[in-house]
Structure formats: structure tokens, C-alpha cells
C-alpha positions in Angstrom: 114.4 4.9 23.3 111.4 6.1 21.8 109.3 9.3 23.0 106.4 8.6 23.4 104.3 11.9 22.9 101.1 12.1 25.5 97.5 13.0 25.2 97.8 15.4 28.0 99.8 18.1 25.8 96.2 18.9 24.3 95.3 22.4 24.8 93.8 22.8 27.6 91.9 26.1 26.9 89.5 24.5 24.5 88.5 20.4 24.0 87.5 19.5 20.0 85.1 17.1 19.6 84.6 16.3 16.1 85.6 19.7 14.7 83.4 21.5 17.3 85.6 23.6 19.7 83.8 23.6 23.5 84.6 26.8 25.2 85.6 26.2 28.6 84.4 27.5 31.8 86.5 30.3 31.8 86.0 31.3 28.2 82.8 31.3 29.0 83.0 34.1 32.1 84.7 36.2 30.0 82.5 36.1 27.3 79.5 36.8 30.4 81.8 39.5 31.6 82.3 41.4 28.0 78.7 41.0 27.5 77.4 42.6 31.1 80.4 45.2 31.2 78.4 46.7 27.6 74.9 45.7 29.2 73.3 48.1 31.5 69.3 47.6 32.8 67.3 45.6 30.7 66.4 47.1 27.3 68.6 50.2 27.3 70.5 48.3 24.0 67.7 46.7 22.9 66.6 42.7 23.0 69.0 41.6 20.2 72.1 42.4 22.8 69.8 41.4 25.7 69.6 37.6 24.2 73.2 37.8 23.6 73.8 38.3 27.3 71.0 35.9 28.3 73.0 33.2 26.2 75.7 33.9 27.5 74.9 34.0 31.1 72.5 30.8 30.4 75.5 28.8 28.7 78.0 29.5 32.0 75.1 28.7 34.5 74.1 25.4 33.1 77.8 24.5 31.9 79.8 25.2 34.9 78.3 24.2 37.9 81.4 25.6 40.1 80.3 26.8 43.5 83.4 29.3 43.0 81.0 31.3 40.3 80.5 34.6 41.5 76.3 34.7 43.0 76.0 37.8 40.5 76.0 35.6 37.5 72.8 34.1 38.7 71.5 37.3 39.7 72.0 39.3 36.4 70.5 36.0 34.9 67.4 35.7 37.0 66.9 39.6 36.4 67.0 39.3 32.0 65.0 36.2 32.3 62.4 38.0 34.0 62.7 40.8 31.7 62.6 38.9 28.8 59.5 36.4 30.1 57.4 39.8 30.7 58.2 41.0 27.3 57.0 37.4 25.8 53.9 37.6 28.3 53.2 41.4 26.9 52.9 40.1 23.4 51.1 36.9 23.9 48.9 39.4 25.5 48.5 41.9 22.6 47.8 38.9 20.5 44.7 37.5 22.9 43.6 41.1 23.1 43.7 41.5 19.4 41.9 37.9 19.2 39.2 39.8 21.1 39.3 42.7 18.3 39.2 40.0 15.2 38.7 36.5 16.0 41.6 34.6 13.9 43.1 31.4 14.8 46.9 32.9 14.2 46.4 35.1 16.9 45.1 32.6 19.2 48.5 30.3 18.0 51.1 33.0 18.5 49.5 33.8 21.7 49.8 30.2 22.9 53.2 29.8 21.3 54.7 32.8 23.6 53.1 31.2 26.8 54.6 28.0 26.3 57.8 29.4 25.6 57.5 31.4 28.8 56.5 28.2 30.8 59.5 26.1 28.9 62.2 28.9 28.8 61.7 30.8 31.9 61.1 28.2 34.8 61.7 31.3 37.8 59.6 33.9 36.1 57.3 35.4 38.7 53.6 35.4 37.2 54.3 31.6 35.8 50.5 31.0 37.6 49.2 33.7 35.0 51.2 32.0 31.8 49.4 28.6 33.3 45.7 29.7 33.9 45.9 31.5 30.1 47.5 28.7 28.4 44.7 26.4 30.1 42.0 28.9 28.8 43.1 29.5 25.9 43.2 25.5 24.7 39.7 25.2 26.5 38.4 28.2 24.0 40.0 26.1 21.5 38.0 22.8 22.8 41.4 21.2 23.2 40.3 19.8 26.6 43.5 17.9 27.2 45.7 20.5 26.6 43.7 22.8 28.8 43.1 20.4 31.8 47.1 20.0 31.8 47.9 23.2 32.2 44.8 23.7 35.0 46.2 20.8 36.9 50.2 22.1 36.9 48.4 25.7 37.9 46.6 23.6 40.9 49.8 21.2 41.3 52.5 24.4 41.5 50.5 27.5 42.7 48.4 26.0 44.8 47.3 29.7 46.6 47.2 31.6 43.8 43.4 33.4 42.8 44.2 32.1 39.4 44.0 28.2 41.1 41.3 29.0 42.1 39.5 29.7 38.8 41.7 27.0 37.3 39.8 24.4 39.4 36.2 26.2 37.8 37.8 25.4 34.8 38.4 21.8 35.5 34.7 20.8 36.9 33.7 22.3 33.3 36.6 19.9 31.7 34.9 16.9 33.6 31.3 18.0 33.0 32.1 18.5 29.1 33.8 15.1 29.2 30.5 13.5 30.8 27.7 15.1 27.9 30.7 13.7 25.2 
């Protein structure tokens, strides 16, 4: 009688797909724990190390939907995400200020790029209404009315009680008036 070796004997710690090794949840958790152990409050070790902690936590949270996952990971992820988004917002505001002093298109492009990355990457950012307002106003300044309208509508829909939403509505009326003049 021949013995057939079953594929059940594949290593359980790694799944190999097309030559790439995909870490298991336990490995992702060890990686996140290792980085968190060496990480103190944001900015103590620099943005590069903070980025590696952020990536490790993001991988753990998105790939391991296990309810037994400790809430400490989500809490740390939220803190680091908030700090990283805040840093990006400061850089965007620097570009905006720089554009006021020396109007150059690349200043606005840099600000818009930073703001869009905040909007897309840091969905739980506490100052997202400000990000949407700045995006809408910068696109308005660039005379890109469709993009401007998109961000002001998102601001109005998602943050109706924000003072920036009120200002966004004024911009929306200006956009509508500009379209009527065309």
C-alpha cells in the first residue's frame, strides 16, 4: 500500500504564494509587539521608526480581524495615526504659508499632496474637517471647481456641525455662481 503525503503537512507559520512569504497573525503580532516595546511616545525615535511601528500595527489590524486581538494595538495605532496625520498637516500648512510669501505652483501642489494623503490614509484623523476645507479652498484657488466642489460636499456631508462646513457652503455657492457665469 502506497502512502500519499498530504498537503496538510505544510508549515503552519508561513503560507507561501508564488514565492512570497505571507506572515501569519501570530508573526504580525510579534512584529508589532517588538516595535512597540522599543517605541515610546511619538517622535522619540524619529519618523522612520514611527513609520515602521505604524506599518506593523496597520498590517496586524487589517490582516487579523480576530476579536481576541488586544485593544492596545488599536489604541496605539490610533495614537500614532493621529500624530502622523498632524505632522502631515503641519507640512501642508508650511507649503500654504510658503505660497503666500512666494507664489509658486509647486507649493500648492505639495500642500494638496499632503492633504490628500491625510484624507486617504488617516481616515480617523480628528481634524479631517480642516483637511477637507483646505483641500476645497486650494482647489478653488487653482480654479479646479469640480475637485473643490467634491471636497466641500464631503465636508458638508460628513461634518455638518463644523464651522468649516459653513464656510464650505459659501464656497459651494461661489462655485455655482462661477459656473453660471461660464
